[in-house]
C-alpha positions as CSV (number, residue, x, y, z in Angstrom):
1,X,-5.2,25.1,-18.9
2,X,-2.8,23.3,-17.1
3,X,-3.4,20.8,-14.6
4,X,-2.1,19.2,-11.7
5,X,-1.6,15.6,-10.5
6,X,-5.0,14.4,-8.4
7,X,-2.7,11.8,-6.3
8,X,-0.1,14.4,-4.4
9,X,-0.5,15.3,-0.9
10,X,-2.2,18.7,-1.1
11,X,-4.9,18.2,-4.7
12,X,-5.7,14.8,-2.5
13,X,-7.3,16.3,-0.2
14,X,-8.3,19.4,-1.8
15,X,-10.9,16.8,-3.6
16,X,-11.7,14.6,-1.6
17,X,-11.2,16.0,2.1
18,X,-12.9,19.4,1.1
19,X,-15.7,18.7,-0.8
20,X,-18.1,15.5,0.4
21,X,-19.7,14.8,-2.9
22,X,-17.1,13.9,-4.2
23,X,-15.5,11.3,-1.8
24,X,-19.4,10.2,-1.2
25,X,-19.1,9.0,-5.1
26,X,-15.8,8.1,-4.9
27,X,-16.2,5.6,-2.3
28,X,-19.5,4.4,-4.2
29,X,-17.9,3.7,-7.0
30,X,-14.7,2.1,-5.4
31,X,-16.0,0.4,-2.5
32,X,-18.3,-3.4,-2.5
33,X,-21.2,-1.3,-1.4
34,X,-24.2,-3.7,-2.1
35,X,-27.4,-1.7,-3.8
36,X,-29.2,-0.9,-0.2
37,X,-26.0,-0.2,1.5
38,X,-25.4,3.2,-0.8
39,X,-23.3,6.4,0.9
40,X,-26.0,9.3,1.4
41,X,-24.0,11.6,4.0
42,X,-21.1,11.7,5.1
43,X,-19.0,13.5,8.0
44,X,-15.4,14.6,8.0
45,X,-13.7,12.6,10.9
46,X,-10.2,13.9,12.0
47,X,-7.4,11.7,10.9
48,X,-5.9,9.7,14.1
49,X,-2.1,9.3,13.9
50,X,-0.7,6.3,13.1
51,X,2.8,5.3,14.3
52,X,5.3,6.4,11.5
53,X,6.6,3.7,9.2
54,X,9.7,5.3,8.2
55,X,9.8,4.4,4.6
56,X,6.1,6.5,4.1
57,X,7.0,9.7,6.3
58,X,5.6,11.7,3.5
59,X,4.1,9.6,1.0
60,X,0.9,8.8,2.6
61,X,-2.1,10.8,1.9
62,X,-5.7,9.9,4.1
63,X,-9.3,11.0,4.8
64,X,-11.5,10.0,7.1
65,X,-15.4,10.2,6.9
66,X,-18.5,7.9,8.6
67,X,-21.4,7.8,7.3
68,X,-25.4,8.3,8.4
69,X,-25.3,4.8,9.5
70,X,-22.4,4.8,11.1
71,X,-20.1,2.9,9.0
72,X,-16.5,4.4,9.1
73,X,-14.6,4.7,5.4
74,X,-10.4,5.4,5.8
75,X,-9.5,6.7,1.9
76,X,-5.4,6.7,1.7
77,X,-3.6,7.5,-1.4
78,X,0.1,5.6,-1.0
79,X,3.1,6.3,-3.2
80,X,5.4,3.5,-2.5
81,X,5.2,-0.1,-1.8
82,X,6.6,-2.0,1.3
83,X,4.9,-4.9,3.5
84,X,5.0,-2.4,6.6
85,X,1.7,-1.0,4.4
86,X,0.0,-3.3,5.2
87,X,0.2,-3.4,9.0
88,X,-0.1,-0.3,8.8
89,X,-3.6,-0.3,6.9
90,X,-5.0,-2.6,9.5
91,X,-3.9,-1.2,12.4
92,X,-5.4,2.0,11.0
93,X,-8.8,0.0,10.7
94,X,-8.7,-2.0,13.5
95,X,-8.5,1.2,16.0
96,X,-11.2,2.8,14.3
97,X,-13.4,0.0,14.8
98,X,-12.4,-0.8,18.5
99,X,-13.3,2.9,19.6
100,X,-16.3,2.9,18.6
101,X,-16.8,1.1,21.3
102,X,-17.2,3.6,24.0
103,X,-17.7,3.1,27.9
104,X,-21.8,1.6,28.4
105,X,-21.6,0.6,24.3
106,X,-22.5,-3.4,23.5
107,X,-20.9,-4.8,21.0
108,X,-24.2,-4.5,18.9
109,X,-23.5,-1.3,18.5
110,X,-20.3,-1.5,16.9
111,X,-20.5,-0.2,12.5
112,X,-18.2,-1.9,10.1
113,X,-14.6,0.3,8.9
114,X,-14.1,0.3,5.0
115,X,-10.6,1.0,4.2
116,X,-9.7,1.9,0.3
117,X,-6.1,2.4,-0.3
118,X,-5.2,3.1,-3.5
119,X,-1.8,2.7,-4.9
120,X,0.7,3.9,-6.8
121,X,2.8,1.0,-6.7
122,X,2.1,-3.0,-7.4
123,X,2.3,-5.5,-4.8
124,X,1.3,-8.1,-6.4
125,X,2.5,-9.9,-9.8
126,X,-0.8,-11.0,-11.7
127,X,-3.1,-8.7,-14.0
128,X,-5.7,-7.9,-11.5
129,X,-5.7,-4.3,-10.2
130,X,-8.8,-4.2,-7.8
131,X,-8.2,-6.5,-4.0
132,X,-10.8,-6.7,-2.2
133,X,-10.3,-8.6,1.0
134,X,-12.6,-9.3,4.2
135,X,-13.0,-12.0,7.1
136,X,-14.0,-14.8,5.7
137,X,-15.1,-18.8,6.6
138,X,-11.6,-20.4,4.9
139,X,-13.4,-23.1,3.9
140,X,-17.1,-21.9,2.9
141,X,-16.0,-18.0,1.7
142,X,-19.4,-17.1,1.1
143,X,-19.4,-17.0,5.3
144,X,-17.6,-14.3,6.4
145,X,-17.5,-11.7,9.3
146,X,-19.1,-8.0,9.3
147,X,-17.0,-5.4,10.6
148,X,-13.3,-5.1,8.2
149,X,-13.2,-4.6,4.9
150,X,-9.8,-3.6,2.8
151,X,-9.6,-2.7,-1.1
152,X,-6.4,-1.8,-2.4
153,X,-6.2,-0.9,-6.1
154,X,-2.9,-0.8,-7.6
155,X,-3.0,2.6,-9.9
156,X,-0.4,1.4,-12.5
157,X,-2.6,-2.2,-13.4
158,X,-5.4,0.3,-14.4
159,X,-7.4,-0.4,-17.5
160,X,-9.8,0.9,-18.5
161,X,-11.8,-2.0,-20.2
162,X,-11.7,-3.6,-17.0
163,X,-14.5,-3.1,-15.7
164,X,-16.5,-1.2,-18.2
165,X,-20.0,-2.0,-16.3
166,X,-19.0,0.7,-13.7
167,X,-18.9,3.6,-15.2
168,X,-18.4,5.6,-12.3
169,X,-15.4,3.2,-10.8
170,X,-13.7,4.1,-14.5
171,X,-14.3,7.9,-14.6
172,X,-12.5,8.0,-11.3
173,X,-9.9,5.6,-12.0
174,X,-9.0,7.3,-15.9
175,X,-8.8,10.8,-13.6
176,X,-6.4,9.2,-10.4
177,X,-4.5,7.4,-14.0
178,X,-4.5,10.0,-16.6
179,X,-4.0,13.6,-14.9
180,X,-0.5,13.7,-14.7
181,X,1.2,17.0,-13.1
182,X,1.7,20.4,-16.1
183,X,-1.4,18.1,-18.5
184,X,-3.3,20.5,-20.3
185,X,-6.1,18.0,-21.7
186,X,-8.0,16.4,-20.6
187,X,-10.9,13.8,-22.3
188,X,-14.4,14.7,-23.3
189,X,-15.3,11.7,-21.3
190,X,-14.3,13.2,-18.0
191,X,-15.1,16.6,-18.8
192,X,-18.3,15.4,-19.7
193,X,-18.9,13.8,-15.9
194,X,-20.9,16.1,-13.4
195,X,-18.4,15.2,-10.1
196,X,-15.5,14.8,-12.5
197,X,-15.8,18.2,-14.2
198,X,-15.7,19.5,-10.0
199,X,-12.4,17.9,-9.4
200,X,-11.3,18.8,-12.3
201,X,-11.8,22.3,-11.8
202,X,-10.1,22.4,-8.7
203,X,-7.2,21.2,-10.0
204,X,-6.8,23.7,-11.7
205,X,-2.8,25.3,-11.5
206,X,-4.3,28.5,-11.4
207,X,-6.1,27.7,-8.6
208,X,-3.7,27.2,-6.3
209,X,-1.1,29.7,-4.8
210,X,2.3,30.7,-4.4
211,X,3.4,29.0,-0.9
212,X,0.2,26.0,-1.8
213,X,2.4,25.4,-5.0
214,X,5.2,24.7,-3.0
215,X,4.1,22.9,-0.8
216,X,3.2,20.7,-3.3
217,X,6.4,20.5,-5.2
218,X,8.1,19.6,-2.1
219,X,5.7,16.6,-1.5
220,X,6.8,14.9,-4.9
221,X,10.6,15.6,-3.6
222,X,10.2,14.1,-0.5
223,X,8.2,10.9,-2.4
224,X,11.1,11.2,-4.8
225,X,13.6,11.1,-1.4
226,X,11.6,8.6,-0.2
227,X,11.6,6.3,-3.5
228,X,15.3,6.5,-3.5
229,X,16.2,5.2,0.2
230,X,13.7,2.9,-0.6
231,X,15.3,1.5,-3.5
232,X,19.0,1.7,-2.4
233,X,17.9,-0.2,0.5
234,X,16.1,-2.9,-1.0
235,X,19.7,-3.1,-3.3
236,X,21.5,-3.6,-0.1
237,X,19.0,-6.1,1.1
238,X,19.6,-8.0,-1.9
239,X,23.3,-7.8,-1.7
240,X,23.7,-8.7,1.6
241,X,20.9,-11.6,0.7
242,X,23.0,-12.9,-2.2
243,X,26.3,-12.7,0.5
244,X,25.0,-14.8,3.2
245,X,23.8,-17.7,0.5
246,X,27.6,-17.5,-0.7
247,X,28.9,-17.9,2.8
248,X,26.6,-21.0,3.4
249,X,27.3,-22.4,0.0
250,X,30.8,-22.0,0.4
251,X,30.2,-24.0,4.6
252,X,28.3,-26.7,2.8
253,X,30.6,-27.5,0.3
254,X,33.9,-27.0,2.6
255,X,31.9,-29.3,5.3
256,X,31.5,-31.6,2.6
257,X,35.0,-32.1,1.4
258,X,35.7,-32.5,5.0
259,X,33.4,-35.6,5.0
260,X,34.7,-36.3,1.4
261,X,38.2,-36.3,2.9
262,X,37.9,-38.4,6.1
263,X,35.6,-41.1,4.8
264,X,38.9,-41.7,2.9
265,X,41.7,-42.0,5.5
266,X,43.3,-38.7,5.2
267,X,44.7,-37.5,8.7
268,X,42.6,-34.3,10.4
269,X,46.0,-32.3,10.3
270,X,46.2,-33.0,6.3
271,X,42.9,-31.9,6.1
272,X,42.5,-28.9,7.6
273,X,45.8,-27.6,6.2
274,X,44.5,-28.9,2.8
275,X,41.0,-26.6,3.8
276,X,42.1,-23.4,4.9
277,X,40.7,-24.7,8.6
278,X,42.0,-25.6,12.1
279,X,42.1,-28.9,13.7
280,X,39.7,-27.8,16.3
281,X,37.2,-26.6,13.7
282,X,37.7,-30.2,11.0
283,X,37.0,-31.7,14.5
284,X,33.8,-30.0,15.3
285,X,32.6,-30.4,11.3
286,X,33.3,-34.6,12.4
287,X,32.1,-34.2,15.8
288,X,35.1,-36.1,17.7
289,X,37.1,-35.0,20.5
């Protein structure tokens, strides 16, 4: 039996965009909800069109829902990382929050919006893989404004022992990280959990049509292309920064040489000839006419 990767656009939406029980389980496991905030029912919401970020044209998968308390949840699977992604997450959550306020409704009716962002990449150079952001009082972090909360999970840094006390969180994260494209064996711990077992059944390659498998492959091709283009952009940016630094260093060195020559009594024509500058450029550095 072969399985597909759950992080793909096709598979992720089949699992969490078509099976509310599995999405509820994922959210209750990974979101920082209090015992009295457990999600019991959800209603899927249509995905809104967000401003397109060139680097993420094909690599973002999102599922949106609202629970029976009116709270909204945005779940995104992101294959690549750049700082632009944070801005997109903030935009989406803020937009979902303000759109609740239709004409005639009071501000008190606004319900919180939670954004769960699963990243198949690393954006913080430390050991923590789970990052929870909320609006807090800088001087008193325990005081916070309700309304928007964000969770970023860096999947490559996940290790089961880090959150052993949260069984379902561990199982869902293991499901997302251990089940790779073409996998044939699945650990018994995953098979023995009812919800994970259901998700695994959805992932069976034999359950997909030829057309769906073609879509599945095209998604990975698109992600690979974006990753290559992004790497090239980073390389060019680094090279450009290095060149700029080198040029600035040379400019500072020449400026100091001009100043030193002038202080030693060397005339301007000689300074210009020695440094390769024009006399006008030498005078500009020395601030003389």
